[in-house]
C-alpha positions as CSV (number, residue, x, y, z in Angstrom):
1,A,0.1,-0.1,0.1
2,I,2.8,2.5,-0.8
3,D,1.1,4.0,-3.4
4,K,-1.8,5.2,-0.9
5,A,-2.0,8.2,0.9
6,R,-0.5,8.4,4.3
7,P,-2.9,9.1,7.2
8,E,-3.1,12.4,8.9
9,V,-3.3,13.3,12.7
10,I,-4.2,16.5,14.6
11,I,-2.7,16.9,17.9
12,D,-3.9,19.2,20.5
13,V,-1.0,20.6,22.6
14,E,-1.9,22.5,25.8
15,L,1.3,23.9,27.5
16,L,0.8,25.1,31.4
17,E,3.3,26.9,33.5
18,V,2.9,26.3,37.3
19,N,4.8,29.1,38.7
20,R,5.2,28.4,42.4
21,T,6.9,31.7,43.7
22,K,7.2,31.0,47.4
23,L,8.3,33.7,49.9
24,Q,9.0,32.7,53.4
25,E,9.9,34.9,56.5
26,Y,10.7,33.8,59.9
27,G,12.6,35.4,62.7
28,L,12.4,38.0,65.2
29,Q,12.2,41.8,63.9
30,I,12.8,44.7,65.7
31,A,9.6,47.3,66.0
32,S,10.2,51.0,65.9
33,P,11.0,52.3,69.7
34,A,7.8,54.4,69.2
35,G,4.9,54.8,67.1
36,S,3.7,52.2,64.8
37,S,5.3,49.8,62.4
38,A,3.3,47.6,59.7
39,A,3.8,44.1,58.8
40,T,2.1,42.0,56.0
41,G,0.8,39.0,57.3
42,L,-1.7,36.1,55.9
43,N,-4.9,38.2,56.7
44,G,-3.6,41.6,55.5
45,T,-1.6,44.2,57.1
46,V,-0.6,44.0,60.8
47,S,0.0,47.2,62.6
48,V,2.4,46.8,65.7
49,T,1.9,49.9,67.9
50,S,4.1,50.6,71.1
51,D,4.6,53.7,73.4
52,A,7.5,55.9,74.1
53,A,8.7,53.8,76.3
54,G,8.8,50.9,73.7
55,A,6.0,48.9,75.5
56,I,3.5,47.0,73.5
57,T,0.1,48.3,74.0
58,L,-3.5,46.9,73.9
59,Q,-3.6,47.9,70.7
60,T,-0.9,45.9,69.4
61,L,-2.6,42.9,70.8
62,R,-5.9,44.0,69.0
63,N,-4.3,43.9,65.6
64,L,-2.5,40.8,65.9
65,T,-3.4,37.7,63.2
66,Q,-1.8,34.5,62.4
67,S,1.0,35.6,61.0
68,D,2.5,37.3,64.0
69,I,3.8,35.8,67.4
70,L,4.4,38.3,70.3
71,F,7.2,37.7,73.1
72,A,5.9,39.3,76.2
73,G,9.3,39.1,77.6
74,L,10.8,40.9,74.7
75,P,9.1,44.3,74.1
76,S,9.2,45.7,70.6
77,L,10.0,42.3,69.2
78,Y,7.9,40.2,67.0
79,Y,8.1,37.0,65.3
80,R,7.0,37.0,61.4
81,L,6.0,33.8,59.6
82,L,4.8,34.9,56.3
83,K,4.4,32.4,53.3
84,T,2.7,33.1,49.7
85,D,1.9,31.1,46.6
86,S,1.4,32.3,42.9
87,H,-1.0,31.0,40.3
88,T,-0.8,28.6,37.2
89,R,-1.0,30.2,33.5
90,T,-1.6,28.8,30.1
91,L,1.5,29.5,27.8
92,A,-0.1,28.0,24.6
93,N,-2.7,25.6,23.2
94,P,-1.9,25.2,19.5
95,Q,-3.3,22.4,17.2
96,L,-0.6,20.5,15.2
97,R,-1.9,18.7,11.9
98,T,0.6,16.3,10.5
99,T,1.3,13.2,8.2
100,D,1.9,9.7,9.5
101,G,6.0,9.5,10.1
102,I,6.3,13.2,9.4
103,S,7.7,15.2,12.5
104,S,6.0,18.1,13.4
105,Q,7.8,20.9,15.6
106,A,6.7,23.6,18.0
107,R,8.5,26.3,19.5
108,F,7.6,28.6,22.3
109,G,10.0,31.1,23.6
110,E,12.7,33.2,22.2
111,Q,16.1,32.9,20.4
112,V,19.2,34.3,21.8
113,P,22.4,35.0,19.9
114,V,25.5,33.2,20.8
115,P,28.8,34.6,19.2
116,V,31.0,32.0,17.6
117,T,34.6,33.1,16.5
118,T,36.7,31.5,14.2
119,F,40.2,32.1,12.7
120,T,41.2,32.3,9.0
121,P,44.8,32.8,7.7
122,F,45.2,36.0,5.8
123,A,46.7,34.3,2.9
124,T,46.9,31.0,1.6
125,G,49.0,28.7,3.6
126,G,49.5,31.5,6.3
127,T,48.9,31.3,10.1
128,A,45.3,31.5,11.2
129,Q,45.3,35.1,12.7
130,Q,42.3,36.9,11.4
131,P,39.4,36.4,13.9
132,I,35.7,36.3,12.3
133,T,32.7,36.3,14.5
134,S,29.5,34.9,13.6
135,F,26.3,34.2,15.6
136,N,24.3,31.2,16.6
137,Y,21.0,31.5,17.6
138,Q,19.9,29.1,20.7
139,N,16.4,28.7,21.3
140,V,15.1,29.5,24.9
141,G,11.9,28.3,26.2
142,V,10.0,25.0,25.2
143,N,10.8,23.3,22.1
144,I,8.6,20.1,21.2
145,D,9.2,17.6,18.5
146,I,6.3,15.1,17.8
147,T,6.3,12.0,15.3
148,P,3.0,10.3,15.0
149,R,2.6,6.8,13.9
150,T,-0.9,5.5,13.4
151,H,-2.2,2.0,13.9
152,H,-5.2,-0.2,12.5
153,D,-6.8,-0.4,15.7
154,D,-7.3,3.5,16.1
155,D,-4.1,3.6,17.9
156,V,-1.4,6.8,17.6
157,S,2.3,6.2,18.7
158,L,3.8,9.7,19.5
159,T,7.6,10.1,19.4
160,L,8.2,12.9,21.7
161,K,11.3,15.2,22.4
162,I,10.6,17.9,24.9
163,A,13.3,20.2,25.9
164,V,12.9,23.3,28.1
165,T,15.8,25.6,28.3
166,N,16.5,28.9,29.9
167,I,19.5,31.4,30.7
168,S,21.1,30.2,33.6
169,G,23.9,32.7,33.9
170,T,27.3,34.0,32.3
171,G,30.0,32.3,31.7
172,F,33.7,32.9,30.5
173,G,34.0,36.3,28.7
174,G,30.2,37.2,29.4
175,L,28.7,34.5,27.1
176,P,25.5,33.2,28.4
177,T,25.1,29.8,29.8
178,F,22.0,27.7,29.2
179,G,20.0,25.3,31.5
180,N,18.3,22.6,29.8
181,R,15.4,19.9,30.9
182,E,14.8,17.4,28.1
183,I,12.6,14.2,28.0
184,N,12.7,11.8,25.1
185,T,9.9,9.0,25.3
186,I,7.2,7.3,23.1
187,I,3.6,6.9,24.1
188,R,0.9,5.1,22.8
189,L,-2.8,6.7,22.9
190,R,-6.1,5.9,21.6
191,D,-8.0,8.4,19.2
192,G,-9.0,11.0,21.5
193,E,-7.2,10.1,24.6
194,T,-5.3,12.9,26.6
195,N,-1.9,12.0,28.2
196,M,-0.3,14.5,30.6
197,L,3.6,14.9,31.1
198,A,4.9,16.9,34.2
199,G,7.8,17.3,36.2
200,L,10.2,19.6,34.3
201,I,10.9,21.6,37.4
202,R,13.3,24.3,38.4
203,D,14.2,26.1,41.6
204,D,15.7,29.4,42.1
205,E,16.4,30.3,45.7
206,R,17.6,33.6,47.4
207,Q,18.1,34.3,50.9
208,S,18.7,37.0,53.0
209,L,19.6,37.8,56.5
210,A,19.0,40.6,58.7
211,G,19.4,41.3,62.4
212,V,20.8,43.3,65.3
213,P,24.4,44.1,64.7
214,G,26.8,42.1,66.9
215,L,24.1,40.2,68.4
216,S,23.1,38.2,65.5
217,D,26.5,37.0,64.9
218,I,26.6,35.2,68.1
219,P,26.9,31.4,67.4
220,L,23.6,29.6,68.3
221,V,22.0,32.6,70.0
222,G,22.2,34.8,67.3
223,R,19.0,33.3,65.4
224,M,17.2,34.9,68.3
225,F,18.3,38.5,67.3
226,A,18.0,37.9,63.4
227,H,15.4,38.1,60.6
228,S,15.7,35.6,57.7
229,Q,13.8,35.8,54.1
230,K,13.9,33.3,51.9
231,S,12.3,33.2,48.3
232,T,12.0,30.3,46.2
233,D,10.9,30.6,42.8
234,Q,9.7,27.2,41.3
235,T,8.6,26.7,37.8
236,D,7.0,23.4,36.3
237,I,5.9,22.7,32.8
238,I,3.1,20.6,32.3
239,L,2.3,19.4,28.9
240,T,-1.1,17.6,27.6
241,L,-1.5,15.8,24.1
242,T,-4.4,14.6,22.7
243,P,-4.3,12.7,19.3
244,H,-7.3,12.7,16.6
245,I,-7.0,10.8,13.5
246,I,-8.9,12.4,10.7
247,R,-7.6,10.6,7.9
248,V,-7.0,6.8,7.7
249,L,-5.1,4.5,5.2
250,D,-7.6,3.5,2.6
251,L,-6.8,-0.1,2.3
252,T,-9.3,-2.6,0.2
253,E,-9.2,-6.5,0.3
254,A,-7.2,-6.6,-2.9
255,D,-4.4,-4.4,-0.9
256,L,-4.3,-7.2,1.7
257,R,-4.2,-10.2,-0.8
258,P,-0.9,-12.1,-0.9
259,F,1.2,-12.0,-4.0
260,R,3.8,-14.2,-5.9
261,V,7.3,-13.7,-4.8
262,G,11.0,-14.7,-6.1
263,R,12.3,-16.1,-9.5
264,D,10.6,-18.5,-11.9
265,S,13.4,-21.0,-10.9
266,L,12.2,-20.6,-7.4
267,A,8.7,-20.3,-7.7
268,P,7.2,-23.9,-6.6
269,I,9.3,-23.0,-3.3
270,M,8.5,-19.6,-2.3
271,E,5.2,-18.5,-4.2
272,L,2.2,-17.9,-1.9
273,P,-1.0,-19.4,-2.5
274,L,-3.4,-17.0,-4.0
275,P,-6.9,-16.6,-2.2
276,I,-8.6,-16.7,-5.9
277,E,-9.0,-19.5,-8.2
278,P,-7.4,-19.7,-11.3
279,P,-9.1,-18.8,-14.4
280,K,-10.8,-21.4,-16.5
281,P,-10.0,-21.8,-20.2
282,P,-12.7,-20.9,-22.4
283,E,-15.2,-23.4,-23.7
284,L,-15.3,-23.7,-27.5
285,P,-18.9,-24.5,-28.9
286,K,-19.7,-27.9,-30.1
287,A,-19.8,-28.5,-33.9
288,E,-23.2,-29.6,-35.2
289,E,-23.8,-33.0,-36.6
290,N,-24.2,-33.6,-40.6
291,P,-26.5,-36.3,-41.1
292,L,-25.3,-36.5,-44.6
293,A,-21.7,-37.1,-43.3
294,P,-20.3,-40.7,-43.3
295,K,-20.4,-42.3,-39.8
296,K,-17.1,-43.4,-38.2
297,P,-16.8,-47.4,-38.2
298,G,-17.4,-48.7,-34.6
299,G,-20.2,-46.3,-34.3
300,P,-23.7,-46.9,-33.3
301,R,-25.8,-48.7,-36.3
């Protein structure tokens, strides 16, 4: 059936980015000696009020929420515990139409130029001293390569290559360095079945420390007079794939019929039986008898 048109498949691709940016604050923080100071908590903004002597007033206790814990023995100090979480967004939702066995590509992101320097000689046979700089463009973002293969039972095999790249920093000479997360796999789905791929996670952590000069540097005890802030940027890429067969291979009964193979000398050994009967030779019409013709000897009298 190599003379038949190949099947076609539409693949619904949905790309989600789960951006869990977490911010955690914990530790003792010094309040102002007088007046009020504001702190953001789980239930909004907390106002910590103290008098001129630095004592905590009843108004302070009234404004406390779940994000603050007061220590009565340590005036003008309060414990901050803060945690936030962000949301999920859809990066892309395309439909890829491709032919059986033909690769389809999708690129989501941008291209970053990377300089590449080569050296060429000034003349033929000379020393390579003349630098020539060219640029190669590196895809940064989500790169998807899909090759479908259809089956006769309405199944579709998808050969997947998913790469998530990002600029992770700068290296020698100020050139960018790239982080890469890549998956290569083959999955088999029914027509209309959805498959989800996840786990391409990247973590970026930042941490800062603030406290009372001198006291926060004391081993073991210094944590009581310090305030630590930790921020974690966590990104997870979730990919869903749903194949739909829109055109199948048009095979007839004649296309599935066995056929003869081999040379004439090997035909009795290698030929396959044909499912159809060999054609019968045509029947010749019988000659009419002439009553005047002489009869053959030995015939009926």
